[in-house]
C-alpha positions as CSV (number, residue, x, y, z in Angstrom):
1,M,-11.4,157.5,149.0
2,D,-12.7,154.6,150.8
3,L,-10.8,153.3,153.2
4,S,-12.3,150.2,154.1
5,L,-10.7,147.1,153.3
6,S,-12.1,144.3,150.9
7,K,-13.3,141.1,151.8
8,Q,-10.1,139.7,150.2
9,Q,-8.0,142.2,151.8
10,A,-9.3,141.8,154.9
11,E,-8.7,137.5,154.7
12,L,-5.4,138.4,153.5
13,V,-4.6,140.6,156.3
14,Q,-6.0,138.0,159.0
15,T,-4.0,135.1,157.2
16,V,-0.9,137.0,157.7
17,R,-1.3,138.1,161.3
18,G,-2.0,134.6,162.5
19,L,1.1,133.5,160.6
20,A,3.5,136.2,162.1
21,E,1.2,135.4,165.5
22,T,1.9,131.6,165.5
23,E,4.9,131.1,163.2
24,I,7.3,134.3,162.9
25,K,7.2,135.8,166.4
26,P,8.1,132.3,168.2
27,Y,10.6,131.4,165.9
28,I,12.5,134.3,166.0
29,Q,12.4,134.9,169.6
30,G,15.7,134.0,171.5
31,R,17.4,133.4,168.0
32,D,20.7,135.0,166.9
33,F,20.9,136.2,163.5
34,P,22.9,136.2,161.0
35,N,22.8,132.4,161.2
36,K,26.4,131.2,161.6
37,D,25.4,128.3,159.6
38,G,24.0,130.0,156.4
39,F,21.0,131.9,155.5
40,D,17.7,130.5,157.4
41,W,15.3,129.9,154.8
42,H,12.8,129.0,157.5
43,L,10.5,131.9,157.6
44,V,11.0,132.6,153.7
45,N,9.7,129.2,153.1
46,K,6.8,129.8,155.3
47,L,6.2,133.1,153.4
48,S,6.6,131.0,149.8
49,E,3.6,128.8,151.0
50,L,1.7,131.7,150.9
51,N,3.1,133.1,147.7
52,L,4.1,136.1,149.4
53,V,8.0,136.4,149.2
54,C,7.4,139.1,146.1
55,P,3.4,139.5,146.1
56,T,3.6,142.1,143.7
57,I,4.6,139.5,140.7
58,P,1.6,139.3,138.4
59,V,-1.0,136.3,138.4
60,E,0.3,135.2,134.5
61,Y,4.3,135.0,135.8
62,G,2.8,132.4,139.0
63,G,2.2,135.2,141.5
64,L,-0.3,137.0,143.4
65,G,-0.3,140.3,141.4
66,L,-1.1,142.8,144.8
67,D,-1.5,146.1,144.1
68,I,0.9,148.3,146.1
69,F,-1.9,149.0,148.5
70,T,-2.5,145.3,149.5
71,T,1.1,144.7,149.3
72,C,1.5,147.2,152.2
73,L,-1.2,145.7,153.9
74,V,0.6,142.6,154.2
75,V,3.9,144.3,155.1
76,E,2.6,146.2,158.1
77,E,1.7,142.6,159.4
78,L,5.1,141.1,158.7
79,A,6.7,144.3,160.0
80,A,4.8,144.0,163.5
81,A,6.3,140.6,163.8
82,C,10.0,140.8,162.1
83,S,11.6,143.8,160.6
84,G,14.1,141.5,159.1
85,L,12.2,139.6,157.0
86,T,10.0,142.2,156.0
87,A,13.2,143.6,154.7
88,V,13.6,140.6,152.4
89,V,9.9,140.8,151.4
90,D,10.8,144.7,150.5
91,A,14.1,144.2,148.6
92,N,12.5,141.6,146.4
93,V,9.2,143.8,145.7
94,H,12.0,146.7,144.9
95,A,14.3,144.4,142.8
96,V,11.4,143.1,140.5
97,Q,10.1,146.5,140.1
98,P,11.9,147.7,137.3
99,I,11.0,144.7,135.5
100,L,7.4,145.3,135.9
101,L,7.6,148.7,135.1
102,A,9.7,148.5,131.6
103,G,10.9,144.7,131.4
104,S,10.3,143.1,128.2
105,E,8.0,139.9,128.2
106,R,11.1,137.7,127.5
107,Q,12.9,139.3,130.6
108,K,9.7,138.9,132.6
109,Q,9.2,135.4,131.6
110,R,12.9,134.5,132.4
111,V,12.9,135.9,135.9
112,L,9.7,136.4,137.8
113,P,8.4,132.7,137.7
114,K,11.4,131.7,139.9
115,L,10.4,134.6,142.6
116,A,7.0,133.3,142.9
117,G,5.3,129.9,143.9
118,S,5.7,127.6,146.8
119,N,9.5,127.5,146.0
120,A,10.2,131.2,145.1
121,S,14.2,132.6,145.4
122,L,15.1,135.8,146.4
123,S,16.2,139.0,144.5
124,A,18.2,142.0,145.1
125,F,18.4,145.5,144.1
126,A,21.8,146.8,143.7
127,L,22.5,150.5,143.5
128,T,24.6,151.9,146.7
129,E,28.1,151.7,146.7
130,S,30.5,152.9,149.9
131,S,31.5,156.0,147.7
132,G,27.6,156.9,146.5
133,G,24.5,156.5,148.1
134,S,22.4,159.8,147.5
135,D,24.5,160.9,145.4
136,I,24.3,159.1,142.1
137,N,26.8,160.5,140.3
138,S,29.7,159.6,142.5
139,M,29.1,155.8,141.9
140,T,31.7,154.6,140.2
141,T,30.3,150.8,138.9
142,F,30.6,150.7,135.0
143,A,29.1,148.7,132.4
144,E,31.0,148.9,129.2
145,K,29.7,148.4,126.0
146,T,30.5,145.2,123.6
147,A,29.2,143.6,120.6
148,Q,27.0,141.1,122.5
149,G,25.9,143.5,125.5
150,Y,28.1,145.0,128.6
151,V,31.1,144.1,131.0
152,V,30.3,145.2,134.0
153,N,33.0,146.2,136.9
154,G,32.7,147.4,140.3
155,R,31.1,147.0,144.0
156,K,27.7,147.5,145.2
157,D,27.4,147.9,149.1
158,Y,24.7,147.4,151.8
159,I,22.9,145.1,149.4
160,L,19.5,143.4,150.9
161,N,19.4,139.5,149.8
162,A,22.9,140.0,148.7
163,P,24.3,136.1,149.4
164,Q,21.3,134.7,148.6
165,A,20.0,136.4,145.6
166,E,19.3,134.2,142.5
167,F,19.0,137.8,140.2
168,I,20.2,141.0,140.9
169,S,18.9,144.4,139.9
170,L,21.7,146.3,138.8
171,F,22.0,150.3,138.1
172,A,25.4,151.2,136.7
173,F,26.5,153.8,134.4
174,S,27.5,153.0,130.5
175,D,29.2,156.6,129.8
176,R,31.5,158.2,132.4
177,I,30.9,161.5,131.4
178,Q,27.5,161.3,130.5
179,K,26.6,159.4,133.7
180,K,23.0,160.0,134.3
181,S,22.1,159.6,130.9
182,S,23.9,156.5,130.6
183,M,22.3,154.6,133.7
184,R,21.1,151.5,132.6
185,C,19.4,148.5,134.9
186,F,21.0,144.9,134.3
187,I,19.2,142.0,135.4
188,I,22.1,139.6,136.4
189,P,21.5,136.3,137.1
190,R,23.5,135.2,140.7
191,D,25.6,132.4,138.5
192,T,26.9,135.0,136.0
193,P,30.8,134.5,135.9
194,G,32.2,137.4,137.7
195,V,29.4,137.8,140.2
196,S,30.1,137.3,144.0
197,T,29.3,138.2,147.2
198,G,32.0,140.7,149.3
199,N,31.8,141.5,152.9
200,V,28.8,140.4,154.4
201,R,27.9,143.0,157.0
202,D,27.5,142.5,160.3
203,M,24.4,145.1,160.8
204,A,22.8,146.1,164.3
205,A,19.6,146.0,162.6
206,L,17.0,144.3,160.4
207,D,18.0,140.6,161.9
208,Y,17.1,137.3,159.8
209,A,18.2,139.4,157.1
210,E,21.4,139.3,155.2
211,I,23.4,142.6,153.8
212,A,26.3,142.3,151.8
213,E,28.6,143.9,149.2
214,V,28.1,142.4,145.5
215,V,31.2,142.3,143.5
216,F,31.4,142.8,139.4
217,D,34.7,141.5,138.1
218,N,34.2,141.6,134.1
219,A,30.7,140.0,134.3
220,A,29.3,139.7,131.1
221,V,26.0,140.7,130.5
222,D,23.5,140.1,127.6
223,Q,22.3,142.5,125.8
224,S,18.9,140.8,126.4
225,M,19.2,141.1,129.9
226,V,19.3,145.3,129.6
227,I,16.4,147.2,130.4
228,K,15.4,149.8,127.9
229,S,18.8,149.9,126.6
230,D,18.8,152.0,124.0
231,E,16.7,155.2,125.4
232,P,18.6,157.9,127.1
233,Y,17.9,158.6,130.8
234,S,15.7,155.4,130.6
235,G,17.7,153.9,133.4
236,Y,17.8,157.2,135.7
237,L,13.9,157.7,135.0
238,L,13.4,154.0,136.1
239,L,15.7,154.2,139.1
240,S,13.6,157.1,140.2
241,Q,10.0,155.4,139.6
242,T,11.6,152.4,141.2
243,F,12.3,154.6,144.2
244,D,9.3,156.4,144.6
245,I,7.1,152.8,145.0
246,G,9.7,151.3,147.4
247,R,9.1,154.6,149.8
248,V,5.8,153.6,150.4
249,L,7.0,150.2,151.7
250,V,9.1,151.6,154.1
251,G,6.1,153.6,155.1
252,A,4.1,150.4,155.8
253,T,7.1,148.9,157.5
254,S,7.5,152.1,159.9
255,V,3.7,151.2,160.9
256,G,4.0,147.8,161.9
257,I,7.2,148.5,164.0
258,S,5.3,151.1,165.7
259,R,2.3,149.3,166.2
260,A,4.3,146.3,167.3
261,A,6.1,148.9,170.1
262,Y,2.8,150.5,171.0
263,E,1.3,146.9,171.7
264,L,4.2,145.9,173.9
265,A,3.9,148.9,175.9
266,Y,0.0,149.3,176.4
267,G,0.5,145.5,177.6
268,H,2.9,146.5,180.1
269,A,1.2,149.6,181.2
270,D,-2.1,147.3,181.5
271,G,-0.1,144.8,183.9
272,R,2.3,147.0,185.7
273,I,0.8,148.2,188.9
274,Q,2.5,151.3,190.7
275,F,1.1,153.3,193.6
276,D,-1.7,150.9,193.8
277,R,-2.9,151.4,190.1
278,K,-1.9,150.0,186.9
279,I,0.1,152.8,184.8
280,K,-2.0,152.8,182.2
281,N,-4.3,154.6,184.4
282,H,-2.0,157.5,185.5
283,Q,-2.4,160.4,183.5
284,A,1.2,161.1,182.0
285,V,1.4,157.2,180.8
286,S,-2.2,157.2,179.2
287,H,-1.5,160.3,177.6
288,T,1.5,159.1,175.9
289,L,0.0,156.2,174.9
290,A,-3.1,157.9,173.2
291,E,-0.2,160.2,171.4
292,M,1.2,157.2,170.3
293,A,-1.9,155.9,168.9
294,T,-2.8,158.7,167.4
295,R,0.4,158.9,165.4
296,I,0.8,155.4,164.4
297,E,-2.6,156.2,162.6
298,M,-1.3,159.0,161.0
299,A,1.4,157.3,159.4
300,R,-0.7,154.7,158.2
301,L,-3.1,157.0,156.5
302,I,-0.1,159.0,154.9
303,T,1.1,155.9,153.9
304,W,-2.5,154.6,152.4
305,K,-2.9,157.4,150.6
306,A,0.6,157.6,148.6
307,C,-0.7,153.6,147.6
308,W,-3.9,154.9,146.6
309,L,-2.1,157.2,144.1
310,I,0.3,155.1,142.9
311,D,-2.3,152.0,142.3
312,K,-4.6,154.8,140.5
313,G,-1.7,156.0,138.3
314,D,-1.8,159.6,139.7
315,D,1.6,161.7,140.4
316,F,2.7,159.9,143.9
317,T,6.0,161.6,143.9
318,V,5.6,163.8,146.8
319,A,3.1,161.5,148.7
320,S,5.7,158.6,148.6
321,A,8.6,160.8,150.0
322,M,6.0,162.2,152.6
323,A,5.1,159.1,153.8
324,K,8.6,157.6,154.3
325,L,9.7,160.9,156.1
326,A,6.7,160.8,158.2
327,A,6.4,156.9,159.1
328,S,10.1,156.3,159.7
329,T,10.1,159.5,162.3
330,I,6.8,158.4,164.3
331,A,8.4,154.7,164.0
332,Q,11.5,156.3,166.0
333,E,9.4,158.6,168.0
334,V,6.6,155.6,169.1
335,T,9.3,153.2,170.1
336,A,11.4,155.4,172.3
337,E,8.2,156.2,173.8
338,A,7.6,152.6,174.6
339,A,10.8,152.0,175.6
340,D,10.5,154.7,178.5
341,I,7.0,152.8,179.2
342,L,8.7,149.2,179.6
343,G,11.5,150.7,181.5
344,A,14.9,148.7,181.8
345,R,13.5,145.8,180.2
346,A,13.5,147.3,177.0
347,Y,16.9,147.2,176.9
348,E,17.3,143.3,177.2
349,K,19.6,142.4,174.3
350,G,17.4,140.0,172.2
351,S,13.9,141.4,173.6
352,P,10.8,142.3,171.3
353,M,11.5,146.0,172.6
354,E,15.0,146.1,172.0
355,R,14.7,144.7,168.3
356,L,12.0,147.3,167.6
357,L,14.2,149.9,168.6
358,R,17.3,149.0,166.2
359,D,15.2,148.3,163.4
360,A,13.5,151.7,163.7
361,R,16.3,153.6,164.0
362,I,17.7,152.4,160.3
363,L,14.1,153.6,158.8
364,S,15.4,156.9,158.6
365,T,18.4,155.6,156.2
366,I,17.2,152.9,154.0
367,E,15.0,154.1,150.7
368,G,17.0,157.2,150.4
369,T,17.7,159.4,153.9
370,N,15.1,161.7,155.1
371,Y,17.4,164.3,154.5
372,I,16.8,163.5,150.8
373,Q,13.0,163.0,151.6
374,R,12.8,166.7,152.5
375,N,14.5,167.9,149.7
376,I,12.0,165.9,146.6
377,I,9.4,167.6,148.9
378,A,10.5,171.0,149.2
379,S,11.5,170.8,145.4
380,L,8.1,169.9,144.1
381,L,6.0,172.2,146.7
């Protein structure tokens, strides 16, 4: 395994880091989100100039065609600047993954070009419901078979990009008895009659991103927009594969948040004088910084290994679960320790450290709770 970056990867990292420092960080500082006047497209448009709104879309459909490892390099840089913007990108990658894995050529031609290029739209991945998150069988959204396709009824909740998504990748059952075997993935254009935005959630994390319900009220989906519609368990297997890949994005996001918190703590410790010397030279603080740096590197490496396994086509289920579990846990530990070093200023509303604390906390919940990650790992030991 070669841990060095290619010239192209290193240049991309530097480009995204430059954008983060000169455009993203200054823009979000002092702003309140969500914007009362509607979604703020400014940062998404900045990313679209680099074709990074959904970096995994293949070149033939207008995208950059980045592999998962390179995508996670981008995600780390974005997360170090704005976790909410990172969540927007992660949601896009998540939503298109079922199409990339198993979509037909017609489905790819219809959807992927609209999510790439300098005028890229957004997409959403709709699985979670108020009554069912980790417990798939408790979901109630139902797709009834018709002569032309399916009619969908139900509500999905806590969906990233829900108010802005041009396309929605929806997972729902088509048989109330044989639930898992009947799960299907539906690609639903946002302008489909019967599709609307429900309650917009006022979240205490991931500022900039918008999260809301998606309501399906007799929404008709043509057969051509159902992925692998006739294969039993195809929807459930596709969901599992998509989640396995999505978890490394959370790992990379966690690393970015941890790194940003460490940099704030180190910068403060290097400038703060107490007892006639910089506090970074006090052993208690210096050892804490050393431990923080070590754990961040651990989180990065376990995430990189999972990416490596994904890109080379090996079994990566355990590795991605471990990456998500370890990196998100480390992000919470590192941000808490960084806040201790910064002191009271870490808790000023709207400050960079306060945002990082909130964003780190949600990482153990998204893409499957860390309780579920432990179950997955234990079941495959």
